[in-house]
PDB file of N, CA, C and O in Angstrom:
ATOM      1  N   MET A   1      50.492  72.298 125.460  1.00  0.00           N
ATOM      2  CA  MET A   1      51.442  72.938 124.590  1.00  0.00           C
ATOM      3  C   MET A   1      52.726  73.162 125.387  1.00  0.00           C
ATOM      4  O   MET A   1      52.715  73.791 126.445  1.00  0.00           O
ATOM      5  N   ASP A   2      53.816  72.644 124.866  1.00  0.00           N
ATOM      6  CA  ASP A   2      55.118  72.770 125.521  1.00  0.00           C
ATOM      7  C   ASP A   2      55.850  74.000 124.994  1.00  0.00           C
ATOM      8  O   ASP A   2      55.901  74.247 123.789  1.00  0.00           O
ATOM      9  N   LEU A   3      56.395  74.738 125.897  1.00  0.00           N
ATOM     10  CA  LEU A   3      57.229  75.861 125.516  1.00  0.00           C
ATOM     11  C   LEU A   3      58.668  75.374 125.374  1.00  0.00           C
ATOM     12  O   LEU A   3      59.149  74.580 126.183  1.00  0.00           O
ATOM     13  N   ILE A   4      59.341  75.853 124.349  1.00  0.00           N
ATOM     14  CA  ILE A   4      60.730  75.444 124.125  1.00  0.00           C
ATOM     15  C   ILE A   4      61.637  76.464 124.792  1.00  0.00           C
ATOM     16  O   ILE A   4      61.532  77.666 124.547  1.00  0.00           O
ATOM     17  N   SER A   5      62.511  75.977 125.620  1.00  0.00           N
ATOM     18  CA  SER A   5      63.521  76.829 126.232  1.00  0.00           C
ATOM     19  C   SER A   5      64.865  76.127 126.085  1.00  0.00           C
ATOM     20  O   SER A   5      64.924  74.961 125.695  1.00  0.00           O
ATOM     21  N   LEU A   6      65.919  76.826 126.391  1.00  0.00           N
ATOM     22  CA  LEU A   6      67.241  76.221 126.260  1.00  0.00           C
ATOM     23  C   LEU A   6      67.421  75.055 127.221  1.00  0.00           C
ATOM     24  O   LEU A   6      68.237  74.169 126.967  1.00  0.00           O
ATOM     25  N   ALA A   7      66.690  75.042 128.296  1.00  0.00           N
ATOM     26  CA  ALA A   7      66.838  73.982 129.284  1.00  0.00           C
ATOM     27  C   ALA A   7      66.273  72.651 128.793  1.00  0.00           C
ATOM     28  O   ALA A   7      66.759  71.595 129.199  1.00  0.00           O
ATOM     29  N   ASN A   8      65.260  72.678 127.930  1.00  0.00           N
ATOM     30  CA  ASN A   8      64.672  71.412 127.502  1.00  0.00           C
ATOM     31  C   ASN A   8      64.888  71.114 126.020  1.00  0.00           C
ATOM     32  O   ASN A   8      64.099  70.385 125.417  1.00  0.00           O
ATOM     33  N   ILE A   9      65.936  71.664 125.429  1.00  0.00           N
ATOM     34  CA  ILE A   9      66.276  71.318 124.050  1.00  0.00           C
ATOM     35  C   ILE A   9      66.990  69.978 124.073  1.00  0.00           C
ATOM     36  O   ILE A   9      67.941  69.788 124.831  1.00  0.00           O
ATOM     37  N   ASP A  10      66.541  69.065 123.257  1.00  0.00           N
ATOM     38  CA  ASP A  10      67.178  67.750 123.223  1.00  0.00           C
ATOM     39  C   ASP A  10      68.453  67.801 122.394  1.00  0.00           C
ATOM     40  O   ASP A  10      68.761  68.832 121.797  1.00  0.00           O
ATOM     41  N   GLY A  11      69.188  66.715 122.352  1.00  0.00           N
ATOM     42  CA  GLY A  11      70.486  66.637 121.699  1.00  0.00           C
ATOM     43  C   GLY A  11      70.446  66.886 120.208  1.00  0.00           C
ATOM     44  O   GLY A  11      71.454  67.294 119.633  1.00  0.00           O
ATOM     45  N   ASP A  12      69.306  66.653 119.557  1.00  0.00           N
ATOM     46  CA  ASP A  12      69.217  66.857 118.117  1.00  0.00           C
ATOM     47  C   ASP A  12      69.161  68.337 117.745  1.00  0.00           C
ATOM     48  O   ASP A  12      69.516  68.707 116.625  1.00  0.00           O
ATOM     49  N   MET A  13      68.729  69.168 118.654  1.00  0.00           N
ATOM     50  CA  MET A  13      68.576  70.590 118.363  1.00  0.00           C
ATOM     51  C   MET A  13      69.865  71.394 118.575  1.00  0.00           C
ATOM     52  O   MET A  13      69.996  72.497 118.045  1.00  0.00           O
ATOM     53  N   VAL A  14      70.808  70.856 119.339  1.00  0.00           N
ATOM     54  CA  VAL A  14      72.022  71.597 119.673  1.00  0.00           C
ATOM     55  C   VAL A  14      72.813  71.994 118.419  1.00  0.00           C
ATOM     56  O   VAL A  14      73.212  73.154 118.318  1.00  0.00           O
ATOM     57  N   PRO A  15      73.059  71.091 117.457  1.00  0.00           N
ATOM     58  CA  PRO A  15      73.799  71.517 116.264  1.00  0.00           C
ATOM     59  C   PRO A  15      73.050  72.581 115.453  1.00  0.00           C
ATOM     60  O   PRO A  15      73.671  73.477 114.881  1.00  0.00           O
ATOM     61  N   ILE A  16      71.740  72.484 115.405  1.00  0.00           N
ATOM     62  CA  ILE A  16      70.951  73.463 114.653  1.00  0.00           C
ATOM     63  C   ILE A  16      71.056  74.832 115.311  1.00  0.00           C
ATOM     64  O   ILE A  16      71.237  75.838 114.625  1.00  0.00           O
ATOM     65  N   VAL A  17      70.945  74.876 116.624  1.00  0.00           N
ATOM     66  CA  VAL A  17      71.055  76.138 117.347  1.00  0.00           C
ATOM     67  C   VAL A  17      72.464  76.722 117.169  1.00  0.00           C
ATOM     68  O   VAL A  17      72.615  77.934 117.014  1.00  0.00           O
ATOM     69  N   ALA A  18      73.482  75.875 117.191  1.00  0.00           N
ATOM     70  CA  ALA A  18      74.859  76.346 117.023  1.00  0.00           C
ATOM     71  C   ALA A  18      75.069  76.916 115.622  1.00  0.00           C
ATOM     72  O   ALA A  18      75.703  77.959 115.466  1.00  0.00           O
ATOM     73  N   ILE A  19      74.544  76.243 114.613  1.00  0.00           N
ATOM     74  CA  ILE A  19      74.708  76.721 113.233  1.00  0.00           C
ATOM     75  C   ILE A  19      73.970  78.034 113.025  1.00  0.00           C
ATOM     76  O   ILE A  19      74.517  78.968 112.438  1.00  0.00           O
ATOM     77  N   VAL A  20      72.733  78.112 113.502  1.00  0.00           N
ATOM     78  CA  VAL A  20      71.959  79.343 113.345  1.00  0.00           C
ATOM     79  C   VAL A  20      72.629  80.493 114.098  1.00  0.00           C
ATOM     80  O   VAL A  20      72.690  81.613 113.591  1.00  0.00           O
ATOM     81  N   GLY A  21      73.125  80.224 115.288  1.00  0.00           N
ATOM     82  CA  GLY A  21      73.828  81.256 116.051  1.00  0.00           C
ATOM     83  C   GLY A  21      75.089  81.730 115.345  1.00  0.00           C
ATOM     84  O   GLY A  21      75.356  82.931 115.288  1.00  0.00           O
ATOM     85  N   GLY A  22      75.864  80.797 114.808  1.00  0.00           N
ATOM     86  CA  GLY A  22      77.076  81.152 114.086  1.00  0.00           C
ATOM     87  C   GLY A  22      76.787  81.961 112.838  1.00  0.00           C
ATOM     88  O   GLY A  22      77.484  82.933 112.549  1.00  0.00           O
ATOM     89  N   LEU A  23      75.769  81.568 112.101  1.00  0.00           N
ATOM     90  CA  LEU A  23      75.389  82.306 110.899  1.00  0.00           C
ATOM     91  C   LEU A  23      74.894  83.705 111.250  1.00  0.00           C
ATOM     92  O   LEU A  23      75.155  84.661 110.519  1.00  0.00           O
ATOM     93  N   SER A  24      74.193  83.823 112.347  1.00  0.00           N
ATOM     94  CA  SER A  24      73.706  85.137 112.781  1.00  0.00           C
ATOM     95  C   SER A  24      74.874  86.067 113.093  1.00  0.00           C
ATOM     96  O   SER A  24      74.868  87.234 112.702  1.00  0.00           O
ATOM     97  N   VAL A  25      75.861  85.551 113.790  1.00  0.00           N
ATOM     98  CA  VAL A  25      77.040  86.364 114.120  1.00  0.00           C
ATOM     99  C   VAL A  25      77.768  86.764 112.837  1.00  0.00           C
ATOM    100  O   VAL A  25      78.211  87.906 112.712  1.00  0.00           O
ATOM    101  N   ALA A  26      77.897  85.836 111.881  1.00  0.00           N
ATOM    102  CA  ALA A  26      78.577  86.135 110.627  1.00  0.00           C
ATOM    103  C   ALA A  26      77.834  87.198 109.828  1.00  0.00           C
ATOM    104  O   ALA A  26      78.460  88.091 109.256  1.00  0.00           O
ATOM    105  N   ILE A  27      76.523  87.114 109.784  1.00  0.00           N
ATOM    106  CA  ILE A  27      75.728  88.099 109.036  1.00  0.00           C
ATOM    107  C   ILE A  27      75.868  89.477 109.663  1.00  0.00           C
ATOM    108  O   ILE A  27      76.016  90.468 108.948  1.00  0.00           O
ATOM    109  N   VAL A  28      75.824  89.552 110.976  1.00  0.00           N
ATOM    110  CA  VAL A  28      75.985  90.838 111.654  1.00  0.00           C
ATOM    111  C   VAL A  28      77.373  91.414 111.380  1.00  0.00           C
ATOM    112  O   VAL A  28      77.507  92.620 111.173  1.00  0.00           O
ATOM    113  N   ALA A  29      78.406  90.571 111.376  1.00  0.00           N
ATOM    114  CA  ALA A  29      79.761  91.034 111.104  1.00  0.00           C
ATOM    115  C   ALA A  29      79.893  91.559 109.678  1.00  0.00           C
ATOM    116  O   ALA A  29      80.531  92.587 109.453  1.00  0.00           O
ATOM    117  N   ILE A  30      79.300  90.868 108.721  1.00  0.00           N
ATOM    118  CA  ILE A  30      79.369  91.298 107.322  1.00  0.00           C
ATOM    119  C   ILE A  30      78.658  92.626 107.129  1.00  0.00           C
ATOM    120  O   ILE A  30      79.176  93.514 106.451  1.00  0.00           O
ATOM    121  N   ILE A  31      77.484  92.771 107.715  1.00  0.00           N
ATOM    122  CA  ILE A  31      76.739  94.018 107.597  1.00  0.00           C
ATOM    123  C   ILE A  31      77.505  95.156 108.268  1.00  0.00           C
ATOM    124  O   ILE A  31      77.558  96.264 107.735  1.00  0.00           O
ATOM    125  N   GLY A  32      78.093  94.895 109.422  1.00  0.00           N
ATOM    126  CA  GLY A  32      78.882  95.913 110.112  1.00  0.00           C
ATOM    127  C   GLY A  32      80.086  96.355 109.296  1.00  0.00           C
ATOM    128  O   GLY A  32      80.396  97.545 109.248  1.00  0.00           O
ATOM    129  N   LYS A  33      80.767  95.417 108.657  1.00  0.00           N
ATOM    130  CA  LYS A  33      81.918  95.745 107.820  1.00  0.00           C
ATOM    131  C   LYS A  33      81.493  96.579 106.613  1.00  0.00           C
ATOM    132  O   LYS A  33      82.198  97.512 106.228  1.00  0.00           O
ATOM    133  N   ALA A  34      80.349  96.252 106.014  1.00  0.00           N
ATOM    134  CA  ALA A  34      79.853  97.013 104.869  1.00  0.00           C
ATOM    135  C   ALA A  34      79.514  98.442 105.269  1.00  0.00           C
ATOM    136  O   ALA A  34      79.846  99.384 104.549  1.00  0.00           O
ATOM    137  N   ILE A  35      78.862  98.608 106.396  1.00  0.00           N
ATOM    138  CA  ILE A  35      78.511  99.946 106.873  1.00  0.00           C
ATOM    139  C   ILE A  35      79.774 100.738 107.184  1.00  0.00           C
ATOM    140  O   ILE A  35      79.848 101.928 106.879  1.00  0.00           O
ATOM    141  N   SER A  36      80.761 100.098 107.783  1.00  0.00           N
ATOM    142  CA  SER A  36      82.029 100.757 108.086  1.00  0.00           C
ATOM    143  C   SER A  36      82.726 101.220 106.810  1.00  0.00           C
ATOM    144  O   SER A  36      83.264 102.326 106.763  1.00  0.00           O
ATOM    145  N   GLY A  37      82.719 100.384 105.781  1.00  0.00           N
ATOM    146  CA  GLY A  37      83.334 100.754 104.507  1.00  0.00           C
ATOM    147  C   GLY A  37      82.625 101.913 103.844  1.00  0.00           C
ATOM    148  O   GLY A  37      83.270 102.800 103.285  1.00  0.00           O
ATOM    149  N   MET A  38      81.307 101.918 103.897  1.00  0.00           N
ATOM    150  CA  MET A  38      80.554 103.028 103.320  1.00  0.00           C
ATOM    151  C   MET A  38      80.842 104.330 104.058  1.00  0.00           C
ATOM    152  O   MET A  38      80.974 105.385 103.437  1.00  0.00           O
ATOM    153  N   GLN A  39      80.937 104.256 105.364  1.00  0.00           N
ATOM    154  CA  GLN A  39      81.224 105.451 106.159  1.00  0.00           C
ATOM    155  C   GLN A  39      82.620 105.976 105.843  1.00  0.00           C
ATOM    156  O   GLN A  39      82.822 107.185 105.723  1.00  0.00           O
ATOM    157  N   ARG A  40      83.583 105.061 105.708  1.00  0.00           N
ATOM    158  CA  ARG A  40      84.954 105.471 105.391  1.00  0.00           C
ATOM    159  C   ARG A  40      85.011 106.162 104.027  1.00  0.00           C
ATOM    160  O   ARG A  40      85.680 107.184 103.872  1.00  0.00           O
ATOM    161  N   THR A  41      84.310 105.605 103.046  1.00  0.00           N
ATOM    162  CA  THR A  41      84.287 106.200 101.712  1.00  0.00           C
ATOM    163  C   THR A  41      83.635 107.580 101.750  1.00  0.00           C
ATOM    164  O   THR A  41      84.120 108.514 101.112  1.00  0.00           O
ATOM    165  N   LYS A  42      82.554 107.708 102.487  1.00  0.00           N
ATOM    166  CA  LYS A  42      81.865 108.999 102.596  1.00  0.00           C
ATOM    167  C   LYS A  42      82.784 110.050 103.212  1.00  0.00           C
ATOM    168  O   LYS A  42      82.843 111.179 102.725  1.00  0.00           O
ATOM    169  N   GLN A  43      83.496 109.694 104.269  1.00  0.00           N
ATOM    170  CA  GLN A  43      84.401 110.640 104.914  1.00  0.00           C
ATOM    171  C   GLN A  43      85.544 111.035 103.981  1.00  0.00           C
ATOM    172  O   GLN A  43      85.947 112.198 103.948  1.00  0.00           O
ATOM    173  N   ARG A  44      86.063 110.070 103.225  1.00  0.00           N
ATOM    174  CA  ARG A  44      87.151 110.360 102.289  1.00  0.00           C
ATOM    175  C   ARG A  44      86.696 111.351 101.219  1.00  0.00           C
ATOM    176  O   ARG A  44      87.414 112.294 100.887  1.00  0.00           O
ATOM    177  N   GLU A  45      85.498 111.127 100.687  1.00  0.00           N
ATOM    178  CA  GLU A  45      84.980 112.032  99.651  1.00  0.00           C
ATOM    179  C   GLU A  45      84.708 113.426 100.202  1.00  0.00           C
ATOM    180  O   GLU A  45      84.953 114.417  99.515  1.00  0.00           O
ATOM    181  N   GLU A  46      84.209 113.517 101.426  1.00  0.00           N
ATOM    182  CA  GLU A  46      83.994 114.827 102.042  1.00  0.00           C
ATOM    183  C   GLU A  46      85.319 115.564 102.230  1.00  0.00           C
ATOM    184  O   GLU A  46      85.399 116.774 102.019  1.00  0.00           O
ATOM    185  N   SER A  47      86.349 114.830 102.625  1.00  0.00           N
ATOM    186  CA  SER A  47      87.666 115.445 102.792  1.00  0.00           C
ATOM    187  C   SER A  47      88.199 115.959 101.461  1.00  0.00           C
ATOM    188  O   SER A  47      88.768 117.049 101.395  1.00  0.00           O
ATOM    189  N   ARG A  48      88.017 115.179 100.406  1.00  0.00           N
ATOM    190  CA  ARG A  48      88.469 115.617  99.085  1.00  0.00           C
ATOM    191  C   ARG A  48      87.747 116.884  98.645  1.00  0.00           C
ATOM    192  O   ARG A  48      88.358 117.786  98.072  1.00  0.00           O
ATOM    193  N   ARG A  49      86.450 116.951  98.913  1.00  0.00           N
ATOM    194  CA  ARG A  49      85.687 118.143  98.547  1.00  0.00           C
ATOM    195  C   ARG A  49      86.163 119.365  99.331  1.00  0.00           C
ATOM    196  O   ARG A  49      86.278 120.458  98.777  1.00  0.00           O
ATOM    197  N   GLU A  50      86.437 119.173 100.619  1.00  0.00           N
ATOM    198  CA  GLU A  50      86.915 120.286 101.433  1.00  0.00           C
ATOM    199  C   GLU A  50      88.270 120.782 100.938  1.00  0.00           C
ATOM    200  O   GLU A  50      88.491 121.990 100.846  1.00  0.00           O
ATOM    201  N   ILE A  51      89.172 119.866 100.621  1.00  0.00           N
ATOM    202  CA  ILE A  51      90.483 120.258 100.108  1.00  0.00           C
ATOM    203  C   ILE A  51      90.331 120.995  98.782  1.00  0.00           C
ATOM    204  O   ILE A  51      91.002 122.000  98.546  1.00  0.00           O
ATOM    205  N   ALA A  52      89.450 120.497  97.918  1.00  0.00           N
ATOM    206  CA  ALA A  52      89.206 121.178  96.643  1.00  0.00           C
ATOM    207  C   ALA A  52      88.649 122.580  96.871  1.00  0.00           C
ATOM    208  O   ALA A  52      88.998 123.501  96.133  1.00  0.00           O
ATOM    209  N   ALA A  53      87.802 122.760  97.863  1.00  0.00           N
ATOM    210  CA  ALA A  53      87.254 124.084  98.160  1.00  0.00           C
ATOM    211  C   ALA A  53      88.346 125.023  98.662  1.00  0.00           C
ATOM    212  O   ALA A  53      88.382 126.194  98.284  1.00  0.00           O
ATOM    213  N   TYR A  54      89.237 124.514  99.513  1.00  0.00           N
ATOM    214  CA  TYR A  54      90.342 125.346  99.994  1.00  0.00           C
ATOM    215  C   TYR A  54      91.243 125.776  98.839  1.00  0.00           C
ATOM    216  O   TYR A  54      91.702 126.918  98.795  1.00  0.00           O
ATOM    217  N   ILE A  55      91.490 124.872  97.918  1.00  0.00           N
ATOM    218  CA  ILE A  55      92.319 125.199  96.749  1.00  0.00           C
ATOM    219  C   ILE A  55      91.606 126.242  95.884  1.00  0.00           C
ATOM    220  O   ILE A  55      92.229 127.187  95.399  1.00  0.00           O
ATOM    221  N   ALA A  56      90.306 126.063  95.697  1.00  0.00           N
ATOM    222  CA  ALA A  56      89.543 126.984  94.856  1.00  0.00           C
ATOM    223  C   ALA A  56      89.498 128.395  95.442  1.00  0.00           C
ATOM    224  O   ALA A  56      89.542 129.372  94.695  1.00  0.00           O
ATOM    225  N   GLU A  57      89.409 128.513  96.773  1.00  0.00           N
ATOM    226  CA  GLU A  57      89.362 129.844  97.377  1.00  0.00           C
ATOM    227  C   GLU A  57      90.744 130.460  97.546  1.00  0.00           C
ATOM    228  O   GLU A  57      90.859 131.636  97.891  1.00  0.00           O
ATOM    229  N   GLY A  58      91.793 129.677  97.306  1.00  0.00           N
ATOM    230  CA  GLY A  58      93.146 130.203  97.338  1.00  0.00           C
ATOM    231  C   GLY A  58      93.852 130.124  98.673  1.00  0.00           C
ATOM    232  O   GLY A  58      94.968 130.626  98.804  1.00  0.00           O
ATOM    233  N   SER A  59      93.233 129.504  99.672  1.00  0.00           N
ATOM    234  CA  SER A  59      93.888 129.413 100.973  1.00  0.00           C
ATOM    235  C   SER A  59      94.842 128.221 101.049  1.00  0.00           C
ATOM    236  O   SER A  59      95.529 128.044 102.055  1.00  0.00           O
ATOM    237  N   MET A  60      94.890 127.411 100.006  1.00  0.00           N
ATOM    238  CA  MET A  60      95.789 126.264  99.944  1.00  0.00           C
ATOM    239  C   MET A  60      96.283 126.142  98.510  1.00  0.00           C
ATOM    240  O   MET A  60      95.533 126.368  97.561  1.00  0.00           O
ATOM    241  N   THR A  61      97.539 125.786  98.368  1.00  0.00           N
ATOM    242  CA  THR A  61      98.076 125.604  97.016  1.00  0.00           C
ATOM    243  C   THR A  61      97.711 124.208  96.516  1.00  0.00           C
ATOM    244  O   THR A  61      97.495 123.304  97.322  1.00  0.00           O
ATOM    245  N   PRO A  62      97.639 124.021  95.204  1.00  0.00           N
ATOM    246  CA  PRO A  62      97.353 122.685  94.672  1.00  0.00           C
ATOM    247  C   PRO A  62      98.392 121.646  95.095  1.00  0.00           C
ATOM    248  O   PRO A  62      98.062 120.473  95.268  1.00  0.00           O
ATOM    249  N   GLU A  63      99.638 122.073  95.260  1.00  0.00           N
ATOM    250  CA  GLU A  63     100.687 121.143  95.694  1.00  0.00           C
ATOM    251  C   GLU A  63     100.432 120.665  97.125  1.00  0.00           C
ATOM    252  O   GLU A  63     100.626 119.491  97.438  1.00  0.00           O
ATOM    253  N   ASP A  64      99.998 121.585  97.988  1.00  0.00           N
ATOM    254  CA  ASP A  64      99.675 121.205  99.368  1.00  0.00           C
ATOM    255  C   ASP A  64      98.498 120.233  99.399  1.00  0.00           C
ATOM    256  O   ASP A  64      98.517 119.250 100.140  1.00  0.00           O
ATOM    257  N   GLY A  65      97.475 120.512  98.589  1.00  0.00           N
ATOM    258  CA  GLY A  65      96.317 119.623  98.527  1.00  0.00           C
ATOM    259  C   GLY A  65      96.693 118.245  98.028  1.00  0.00           C
ATOM    260  O   GLY A  65      96.216 117.234  98.544  1.00  0.00           O
ATOM    261  N   LYS A  66      97.547 118.208  97.027  1.00  0.00           N
ATOM    262  CA  LYS A  66      98.005 116.918  96.488  1.00  0.00           C
ATOM    263  C   LYS A  66      98.787 116.145  97.543  1.00  0.00           C
ATOM    264  O   LYS A  66      98.618 114.934  97.683  1.00  0.00           O
ATOM    265  N   ALA A  67      99.638 116.839  98.279  1.00  0.00           N
ATOM    266  CA  ALA A  67     100.427 116.179  99.321  1.00  0.00           C
ATOM    267  C   ALA A  67      99.526 115.611 100.423  1.00  0.00           C
ATOM    268  O   ALA A  67      99.771 114.514 100.924  1.00  0.00           O
ATOM    269  N   ILE A  68      98.496 116.354 100.792  1.00  0.00           N
ATOM    270  CA  ILE A  68      97.578 115.877 101.827  1.00  0.00           C
ATOM    271  C   ILE A  68      96.833 114.636 101.353  1.00  0.00           C
ATOM    272  O   ILE A  68      96.706 113.664 102.097  1.00  0.00           O
ATOM    273  N   LEU A  69      96.337 114.666 100.111  1.00  0.00           N
ATOM    274  CA  LEU A  69      95.607 113.517  99.586  1.00  0.00           C
ATOM    275  C   LEU A  69      96.508 112.293  99.443  1.00  0.00           C
ATOM    276  O   LEU A  69      96.073 111.171  99.705  1.00  0.00           O
ATOM    277  N   GLN A  70      97.745 112.494  99.036  1.00  0.00           N
ATOM    278  CA  GLN A  70      98.654 111.358  98.893  1.00  0.00           C
ATOM    279  C   GLN A  70      99.077 110.806 100.243  1.00  0.00           C
ATOM    280  O   GLN A  70      99.322 109.606 100.363  1.00  0.00           O
ATOM    281  N   ALA A  71      99.168 111.646 101.255  1.00  0.00           N
ATOM    282  CA  ALA A  71      99.529 111.178 102.591  1.00  0.00           C
ATOM    283  C   ALA A  71      98.446 110.277 103.157  1.00  0.00           C
ATOM    284  O   ALA A  71      98.760 109.297 103.832  1.00  0.00           O
ATOM    285  N   GLY A  72      97.195 110.578 102.905  1.00  0.00           N
ATOM    286  CA  GLY A  72      96.102 109.755 103.400  1.00  0.00           C
ATOM    287  C   GLY A  72      95.874 108.501 102.593  1.00  0.00           C
ATOM    288  O   GLY A  72      95.197 107.585 103.059  1.00  0.00           O
ATOM    289  N   ALA A  73      96.423 108.434 101.389  1.00  0.00           N
ATOM    290  CA  ALA A  73      96.183 107.291 100.526  1.00  0.00           C
ATOM    291  C   ALA A  73      96.829 106.013 101.051  1.00  0.00           C
ATOM    292  O   ALA A  73      96.320 104.922 100.795  1.00  0.00           O
ATOM    293  N   LYS A  74      97.927 106.123 101.772  1.00  0.00           N
ATOM    294  CA  LYS A  74      98.607 104.931 102.295  1.00  0.00           C
ATOM    295  C   LYS A  74      97.743 104.193 103.296  1.00  0.00           C
ATOM    296  O   LYS A  74      97.794 102.965 103.372  1.00  0.00           O
ATOM    297  N   ASP A  75      96.953 104.921 104.064  1.00  0.00           N
ATOM    298  CA  ASP A  75      96.110 104.292 105.088  1.00  0.00           C
ATOM    299  C   ASP A  75      94.940 103.529 104.499  1.00  0.00           C
ATOM    300  O   ASP A  75      94.366 102.671 105.170  1.00  0.00           O
ATOM    301  N   ASP A  76      94.568 103.824 103.244  1.00  0.00           N
ATOM    302  CA  ASP A  76      93.415 103.181 102.638  1.00  0.00           C
ATOM    303  C   ASP A  76      93.731 101.833 102.022  1.00  0.00           C
ATOM    304  O   ASP A  76      92.815 101.102 101.643  1.00  0.00           O
ATOM    305  N   ARG A  77      94.994 101.489 101.915  1.00  0.00           N
ATOM    306  CA  ARG A  77      95.359 100.225 101.300  1.00  0.00           C
ATOM    307  C   ARG A  77      95.030  99.064 102.229  1.00  0.00           C
ATOM    308  O   ARG A  77      95.186  99.166 103.445  1.00  0.00           O
ATOM    309  N   LYS A  78      94.576  97.971 101.649  1.00  0.00           N
ATOM    310  CA  LYS A  78      94.144  96.821 102.448  1.00  0.00           C
ATOM    311  C   LYS A  78      95.319  96.095 103.096  1.00  0.00           C
ATOM    312  O   LYS A  78      95.226  95.688 104.254  1.00  0.00           O
ATOM    313  N   CYS A  79      96.427  95.926 102.366  1.00  0.00           N
ATOM    314  CA  CYS A  79      97.522  95.104 102.882  1.00  0.00           C
ATOM    315  C   CYS A  79      98.520  95.902 103.706  1.00  0.00           C
ATOM    316  O   CYS A  79      99.426  95.318 104.299  1.00  0.00           O
ATOM    317  N   GLY A  80      98.381  97.201 103.757  1.00  0.00           N
ATOM    318  CA  GLY A  80      99.247  98.015 104.581  1.00  0.00           C
ATOM    319  C   GLY A  80     100.581  98.356 103.964  1.00  0.00           C
ATOM    320  O   GLY A  80     101.461  98.866 104.657  1.00  0.00           O
ATOM    321  N   LEU A  81     100.759  98.093 102.682  1.00  0.00           N
ATOM    322  CA  LEU A  81     102.030  98.421 102.014  1.00  0.00           C
ATOM    323  C   LEU A  81     102.024  99.824 101.486  1.00  0.00           C
ATOM    324  O   LEU A  81     103.010 100.266 100.897  1.00  0.00           O
TER     325      LEU A  81
END
C-alpha cells in the first residue's frame, strides 16, 4: 500500500490539488465575510437599542440620538459614498 504525499504526486494530480486548494481558500473567505457581516449587524442593532434606552430614560434628546445614528450610517455603505 502506497502512501500519497506531496513528494510523490504525479503531474496529473497537480491541477486537482490546485483547484481543491483554491476552492478551499474561497470557501473560507466567504464564510469569514458572512460571519463578519453578521457581527457588524449585531453590533449596529445593539447600539440602536442602547441609544433608544438613553432617549427613553431622558439622558439623551431624540435629536442627539438621531444625529448619532445618522453619523454612523455613512460607514455602513458599501461604496463609501
